[in-house]
N, C-alpha and C positions, 0 to 999 in steps of 0.2 A: 595561474589559478585554473583549476580543473573543476568543472561542475558536472556531477552525475545526476541524471534524472531517470525515473522509472515510473511507468504507469502499470498498475496491477489490476487485471480484470478478474473479478470473482463472481461466482454464482452461489446464491444461498437458496436452495430449493425449499427449505422448510419455512421461509419467511412469507407471511401472508398479508402484511400491512407495512406501511411506511414507518410506523412507530417501531415495529420490531426491527426493521432495517436500520433505523437511526441508532438503536441500542447496539447493534452489531458493529456498525461503522464507528461509533463513538468509542467503543471498547478498543477496536484495532488501532485507531488513530492515536488515542491517549497512550496506549502501551508502546507503540512504535516511537512516538515523540519522546517519551521519557527514557526509554532504553537506549536509543541510538542518537538522540540529539539531532534529528533531521527535520526538515520542514515537510509536513505531511497533511494532506487534506483529501476529502472526497471531491473528485474533479469532473465527474460526468454521470449521466443516468440517475440523477437524484430523484426523479419521479417514477422510476421503475423499481418495484419493491424486491424483485429477485436478483437484480443486477447491481453489483457494487464495483465502482471504479475508483481506486485510490492512487493518487500520485504522490511521490516524495522526491526530494532533492537533497543533495549534500554538496558541500564545497570542500575541496582539499587541494593538496599540491602535487599529488601523484595519481596517474590513471589507475594503477594497480590498487591503490587505497580506495578510490571511488568504486571500483568493481567489487572489492571486498565488502565494503559497506552495503552496497546494493544487494549482493548475494546474501549477506547476513540478514538484512531486513526481509527479503523475500522468504527465506527459510523460516524466520521468526513468524511471519504472517501465516505461512502454511501450517506451522505447528500449533498456533494459538487461536485458530478459529476453525469452525466446522465448515465454513464456506470453501468451495472448490476453486482453486486458481485455474482459470481457463487460458490466460495469456499474460505475458509481460512484455513491455516495450521499454528497452533500455537505451539511453542516449548519453554519451559522454561528450561534453563540450570543452 
């Protein structure tokens, strides 16, 4: 069993309240969960309105498949939000 995890650090400069941030995060999380069938959640910086940290994980039987899923999710997030991706941390277990 191969577990692929990724933490995506985003910055949303136009967000000025936690309510606006929640709307952005909820949209990203729901779209990713439905399109890719991965576990996804906001995992850090929940009280900082311009910083979004989303983590997701997938389980598969091949390392290459886990890498492919992670790359596809990162590309999807990048194309479907105005937030800027600052960093990603990928771990394959």
